[in-house]
C-alpha positions as CSV (number, residue, x, y, z in Angstrom):
1,M,34.6,-52.9,-51.1
2,T,32.4,-50.6,-48.9
3,K,28.7,-50.8,-49.5
4,L,27.0,-47.4,-49.8
5,N,23.8,-46.8,-47.8
6,T,21.4,-45.8,-50.6
7,T,18.2,-46.0,-48.3
8,K,16.2,-43.0,-48.5
9,I,14.5,-41.6,-45.4
10,E,11.0,-40.2,-45.6
11,E,10.8,-37.1,-43.4
12,T,7.4,-35.6,-42.3
13,I,6.4,-32.3,-41.0
14,T,6.8,-33.6,-37.5
15,T,10.4,-34.6,-37.9
16,L,11.2,-31.3,-39.8
17,I,9.8,-29.0,-37.1
18,E,11.9,-30.8,-34.4
19,K,15.0,-29.4,-36.2
20,I,13.7,-25.8,-36.1
21,D,14.9,-23.3,-33.6
22,D,12.3,-20.9,-31.9
23,I,11.9,-17.5,-33.3
24,K,12.6,-14.9,-30.6
25,I,10.3,-12.0,-30.4
26,K,10.0,-9.0,-28.1
27,R,7.3,-10.1,-25.8
28,Q,4.4,-7.7,-25.0
29,P,3.1,-7.6,-21.5
30,N,0.4,-10.3,-20.9
31,I,-3.1,-9.5,-20.0
32,D,-2.3,-9.8,-16.2
33,A,0.4,-7.1,-16.6
34,Y,-2.0,-4.8,-18.3
35,L,-4.7,-5.3,-15.7
36,S,-2.2,-4.5,-12.9
37,L,-1.6,-0.9,-14.2
38,E,-3.4,0.8,-11.4
39,R,-2.7,4.2,-12.7
40,Y,-5.0,3.8,-15.7
41,F,-7.2,0.9,-14.7
42,G,-7.8,2.4,-11.3
43,S,-9.2,5.5,-13.1
44,I,-11.5,3.3,-15.3
45,T,-12.6,1.5,-12.2
46,K,-13.5,4.8,-10.6
47,A,-15.4,5.9,-13.6
48,M,-17.4,2.6,-13.7
49,Q,-18.2,3.1,-9.9
50,I,-19.5,6.5,-10.6
51,S,-21.7,5.4,-13.4
52,K,-23.0,2.3,-11.5
53,Q,-24.3,4.4,-8.7
54,Y,-26.8,5.8,-11.2
55,T,-28.3,2.4,-11.8
56,E,-28.9,1.7,-8.1
57,E,-32.5,1.6,-7.0
58,G,-33.4,4.7,-5.1
59,F,-30.3,6.7,-6.0
60,I,-31.1,10.3,-6.8
61,A,-28.3,12.7,-7.8
62,D,-28.6,16.3,-6.9
63,Y,-27.1,19.2,-9.1
64,I,-23.9,19.3,-7.2
65,T,-23.3,15.5,-7.4
66,M,-23.9,15.6,-11.1
67,Q,-21.6,18.4,-11.6
68,E,-18.9,16.8,-9.5
69,D,-19.3,13.5,-11.4
70,I,-19.2,15.2,-14.8
71,T,-15.9,16.8,-13.7
72,I,-14.4,13.6,-12.5
73,L,-15.6,11.5,-15.5
74,S,-14.4,14.2,-17.8
75,A,-10.9,14.2,-16.3
76,I,-10.7,10.4,-16.3
77,H,-11.8,10.4,-20.0
78,V,-9.1,12.8,-21.0
79,S,-6.4,11.2,-18.9
80,T,-7.1,7.7,-20.3
81,A,-7.3,8.8,-23.9
82,E,-3.4,8.4,-24.2
83,M,-3.6,4.8,-22.7
84,V,-6.4,3.9,-25.0
85,G,-4.5,4.9,-28.1
86,Y,-1.4,3.2,-26.8
87,L,-3.3,-0.1,-26.3
88,Q,-4.7,0.1,-29.8
89,G,-1.2,0.5,-31.2
90,I,0.1,-2.3,-29.1
91,S,-2.8,-4.5,-30.3
92,S,-2.0,-3.7,-33.9
93,R,1.7,-4.2,-33.3
94,A,1.0,-7.6,-31.7
95,E,-1.1,-8.8,-34.6
96,D,1.7,-7.8,-37.1
97,T,4.2,-9.7,-34.9
98,R,2.0,-12.7,-34.9
99,K,1.8,-12.7,-38.7
100,I,5.6,-12.1,-39.0
101,I,6.3,-15.1,-36.6
102,K,4.0,-17.4,-38.4
103,S,5.5,-16.6,-41.8
104,G,9.0,-16.9,-40.3
105,Y,8.1,-20.5,-39.1
106,A,6.6,-21.3,-42.5
107,I,9.7,-20.2,-44.2
108,K,12.0,-22.2,-41.8
109,I,9.9,-25.4,-42.3
110,K,10.3,-24.9,-46.1
111,E,14.0,-24.4,-45.9
112,E,14.4,-27.5,-43.8
113,R,12.2,-29.4,-46.3
114,D,14.5,-28.2,-49.2
115,L,17.7,-29.2,-47.2
116,T,16.3,-32.6,-46.6
117,I,15.4,-33.1,-50.2
118,K,18.9,-32.0,-51.3
119,E,20.3,-34.6,-48.9
120,G,18.5,-37.1,-51.0
121,N,15.6,-37.8,-48.6
122,S,11.9,-37.5,-49.5
123,V,9.5,-35.3,-47.6
124,K,5.9,-36.0,-47.0
125,M,4.4,-32.6,-46.4
126,T,1.6,-30.4,-47.7
127,E,1.0,-26.6,-47.7
128,S,-1.7,-27.3,-45.2
129,D,0.9,-29.1,-43.0
130,V,3.2,-26.0,-43.3
131,D,0.3,-23.7,-42.4
132,N,-0.9,-25.7,-39.4
133,A,2.7,-26.3,-38.1
134,S,3.7,-22.7,-38.4
135,R,0.5,-21.6,-36.5
136,I,1.2,-24.1,-33.7
137,M,4.9,-23.0,-33.6
138,S,3.8,-19.3,-33.2
139,Q,1.1,-20.0,-30.6
140,D,2.8,-17.6,-28.1
141,A,2.5,-14.8,-30.6
142,Y,-1.1,-15.7,-31.2
143,M,-1.9,-15.6,-27.5
144,A,-0.1,-12.3,-27.2
145,A,-2.0,-10.7,-30.0
146,R,-5.3,-12.1,-28.5
147,D,-4.6,-10.7,-25.2
148,A,-3.7,-7.3,-26.6
149,E,-6.8,-7.2,-28.6
150,I,-8.9,-8.1,-25.6
151,I,-7.4,-5.3,-23.4
152,S,-7.7,-2.8,-26.3
153,R,-11.3,-3.5,-26.9
154,M,-12.1,-3.5,-23.2
155,M,-10.4,-0.1,-22.7
156,S,-11.8,1.4,-25.9
157,S,-15.3,0.4,-24.9
158,A,-14.9,1.7,-21.4
159,W,-13.4,5.0,-22.7
160,Y,-16.3,5.5,-25.4
161,A,-18.9,4.6,-22.6
162,I,-17.4,7.2,-20.3
163,G,-17.7,9.8,-23.0
164,D,-21.2,8.9,-23.7
165,F,-22.2,8.9,-20.1
166,I,-20.7,12.4,-19.6
167,K,-23.0,13.6,-22.4
168,V,-26.0,12.0,-20.7
169,L,-25.2,13.5,-17.3
170,N,-24.6,16.9,-18.9
171,S,-27.9,16.8,-20.7
172,N,-29.7,15.7,-17.6
173,L,-28.0,18.4,-15.5
174,N,-28.9,21.1,-18.1
175,R,-32.6,19.9,-18.3
176,S,-32.9,19.9,-14.5
177,L,-31.4,23.4,-14.2
178,K,-33.8,24.6,-16.8
179,E,-36.7,23.1,-14.9
180,L,-35.4,24.7,-11.7
181,D,-35.2,28.1,-13.4
182,G,-38.8,27.6,-14.8
183,D,-40.0,26.8,-11.2
184,K,-38.3,29.9,-9.8
185,T,-40.0,32.1,-12.6
186,R,-43.4,30.6,-11.7
187,F,-43.1,31.3,-8.1
188,K,-41.9,35.0,-8.5
189,T,-45.3,36.1,-9.9
């Protein structure tokens, strides 16, 4: 007569997640890949260089320089708008992907738990265990979402700052031209 093994095995979250395959996702470019896009980031760098010269001690811009800077900054502002929108969309997509991946792992863990229980074994696991394990298992998606958010915020902030600086320069140029016209009128009499 054969003796049946009736010993139950107690599984834990750790033993369950070892049985789960990785969820494959379409990877977004990492932060280094975004920062190497010279076409866009080079333009932003150029805009920042133009604006920084106005903070240098002793720098005085003449009318021609201010007009040239307004033209260059305006062109950069328009040409980078597309990229700013794209990065905002990528950031949103990366966050959605992160949520989907985390949920996918949580479901896989619960499926593995249910299978283990059906096999007659017990499982020691809480909802908090499932949440924490699914977060750790989806860490690549978390990092991708974080990187996309950083880049999106950096570029959006730069884009808005360039637009604001264009307004300031334009205002200063107009005021200076009015003052010049006033000086010409005073000297004519």
